[in-house]
N, C-alpha and C positions, 0 to 999 in steps of 0.2 A: 832897528831903526830902516828901513830903507831909505839911502839918499841917492841913488841913481837907478833908472830904468833903462834898459837897453832892449830896443826892438829891432828884430828884422823887419822890412817892410813886404816886399811881394811874396805872396801865398802866407804872411804869417797875419799880417796888420792887415793887409789891402789884398783885393786879386792881383795876380799877376797882369805886368804890363798896365795898368790902370795908374792914374794921373792924380785921383783925388782922396783925400782923408775925409771920415765920416765925421758930422760936427760932433758926436759927443766924445769922442778922443781928441778933437781938438780942446774942446772945453775941459776935460780931464788934464790935459797938458798944463792947459793955464792954471788950473786949481792945485796941481804939483809943483809949480814955481811959484806959488803963493806960500807954499808950505816948505817951502826950501828945497825940494825934490826936482834934481835934474831929471829929464829926459833924452834920450840919445837914438838917434836913428841910425841904425847899423845896417848896411846895404851891399851890395854889389854895384848898385846904380851909382852914377857921377854925383857929385855934389850938387850942381844946378837942377838935376832932376828931383834930386830930394828938397831941396827949396822951395819946390814947386810944389812936390806933395803936400809938403808943411807949411805952405804959404801963409795961411792964417796966422801961425805962432813960429814963423822961420827963425826969428830971433831970440825964441826964448829955450831952443834946444842945441844937442850939441849933436856931431855927426862923424861916424863912421862910413866914410863912405870907399868905393871900390874896393869892397871887402877888409877894408883896414889899412889900405896902401895911403890914402890919405883921411885925415883927422881935423876936423876941423870945430872952433868953439870960440863964439864971442865975434862972428865975423873974421877970422882968422885962421891961418892954416897952423896947425902946432906942429904936423908931422907929416913927413913925405916920404913913401918907399920907392926908388925908381927901379925897374928893372935892368939888367944887364942887355947892352947893344946885342950881343951876340946871341942871345937868347930871342931877343925880337926878331931878328932877322931870321933865326930855325922854326919858330912859330909862324913867322907870316907864310914863310915858303913852304910850311906845310898846309894851312888853311887855304892857301890860293887855289891849289887845283881841285878843291871842293866848293869855290864859290859856284851858286846858282842854288845848290842844297842847305849850304848856308852861308851865313855873312859876319863879318869880322868888325868889332868897335875897339879901335884902340884908343887907350883914356890917357890925358895927359891933364896936368892941375889946370887947364885951363880949357876944359873939354874935350871931346871927342876927333879923334883923325877917321874918315870913313872911305874907303876905296871902291865900295859899292854903288852900282849904277840903277839897281833894284827899287823902282819908287815905292812898292808896298813896303820893304823894308825901312826907307827912308822918312815914309810915313808914319811906321809906327815909334819911331826914333822920336819923329817931330812932336805928333800929337797923342800918342800913346805914352811914353817915357818924358817927353818935353827935353830932350836932351840938348846941351849944348853941341853943334859938330861942325865941323869943317871938311868940306868932300877934298881929296885930294888924288893923284894919280898914284901915288908909292908913297906909305908912311916912313919907307926906309929913308926916304931922302929928304925928309923932314929934320929939323934939327930940336926938335920939344923933347924934353923929358917925357919917358914913356911910363906910365905908372901899373898897366895892366892892359890885357889884351884878352876881349871876349867874344865868343864864337857862338851865334845865335842859328836855330834850326826852328821854323815855327813848327808846333804841333810836338814835338820833341826830338830832342839832340843826343838822348841817353844812347842809344846803339852806337852812333858814330864817336861819342865820348868816352864810354868804356871800353870800346874794342879799341880805339885808333889815339884819340887825343889823349887821354889821362895815361896809358902807357908807356907813351913815346916821352912824357914829358915828367912824369910825376919823381924821378930821380935828380933833375934840377931845378923845377919852381916849383912853387905851388900850383897846382891845377886841381879842381874840383867842379863837380855839377852845383852849378846856382839857380834852381829851379831845373824843371822840367826842360826848357828850350835854351837854355845856356849854361856853356863850359867857360870857367875864368880859369886865366892864365897870371899869377904875379911872381913876386921875387919870392923866392924861398921861406923868407922871413916873416912874409905878410900874412895875418889869419884876423879874423875877427876877434876873437878872444886876446892875443896879443895886445890889439889895438884897445879893447877895453881895458887889459889891466894898465896900459899908457895914461889913459885916461883917469883910471882910479887913483894912479901914483901923482899924476898932476893936479888933479884937486884934491887930494888926503882922503880919498872913500876907500872905506874898507871891503873886502869879498864879501863880507857877510851883511854890508848894508847895500847891496846891490842885487837886482833882479834881472832877468833876462827871460827873452822868448826868441822861438827859432824854429825853421821847418825844415832846413835842408842840410847838406852836408857841410857846406862853407858855414854854420851856425854852431858846429859841434864845440869848437873854441870858445864861445862864449858862455857856453852851458857850463863849462868846467871854470870860468873865470867868475861866475855869477853864484853868490850865496844861496840865492833862492831862482831856480830856473824850470822854463816851462817850455815844451816842446807842443806844437798844435796837434790837434787830433789826425790832421793828414800829413803830418812827418813823416819822413823817412826811421824805419828801424832803428837805424844807428843814433840819429838825434833823439829820438825818445829813450832809448838805452841811457845816452850821456844826462838829460835833462831829469831833474827831479820829480818833475811831477809832468800831466798832462792836461791842456785844457782845450777848449772850442777853437776853431780855425778861424780863419778871417771872416766866413759867412754868418758865423753865429758871434762875430764881435769879441772873440776870446781873449785878446788883449787887455781890452776896455774892461771885460767883467772882471778879467782877476785884479786889476788895479782897482776898479772900483770895489771890490767886494773885501780886498785885502789892505785896501789904504784909505781910500778917500770915505767909504761908509761906514769903516771900522772908526776912525779918528772921531767922525763926525757923531756915532753914537755915544763914543766916550766921552765926548763935550758937552753933550746934550744932558748926562746925568753928572 
C-alpha cells in the first residue's frame, strides 16, 4: 500500500517556471490526505515558491525544497544542509563573469539573495516562481547560511552548464542540470533521493510504500528511493532508465493520471463492490 507520494514540480507536475497547480491535482492531494497518504513536493525551488504553487493545500503536504537541502513538514524545518563557505566563494567567482548571459540565485532558509539587476530575471522570480528574495551587492558579504546556488539562463543553460559549470565542480559539490534553464549547486551530500529516504525514516514509511515522479537528472535519486517510480515521457534518458515506468508529462497531467488510476479510482472501485 502506498503511503507517500513524492513528485518533482517543474517539467513533471506543471510547466516550467509557472506558479499554479491545476485543480484536479489539488483535489487529489486532499483525497490522498483523507486516506492517510502524504504528498510531498520535491523540487529545486525554494520553500516559499513551493508553498505558493500548492497554496490550496499548502499545510497538507511535505516539502523537499532546494533539491533536498531543506526539508519541511507541518510548517517546520526538519532538515537543513548548508554549503561550505569556500565552495560558495568559488562558485560565485565562476558565475559572475557570465552575468548577462546567465544569472544566479543564492538560497538560504529564509529566501534567496540576488545580485542581479536584470529586471526581466527579477520579474521571473517575482511573478513566475513567486520567490522570496532580497537584492544585495555581494552575497559573500552576507552572514546568512547558504544552502544552494542556482545558475539560470533563459532558453537553455545546458551548453554552459555541461561544458563549464558541472565539470568544474562535480568533484567538490553536488551539481546537476535542474531543467533546461537551471544548473544547481549544493553540498555533496544533498540529493532528492537522500531527502526522500530521510522523510521515509522520519515518518516510518518503507521504500515499497513510496511512489515518485520526475523528469530531470536531479530526480534520479528519487527514482531509486521509491518502490514505484515514474519518469514523465519528456524526461531525460537517464531518468527514464532509473525509473520503473513512464507516464505522460505535465501537459497530459500524468502525475494525476497515475495517482487517480493506481490509488484513488482503484480504492473506490473496491469499495463499491
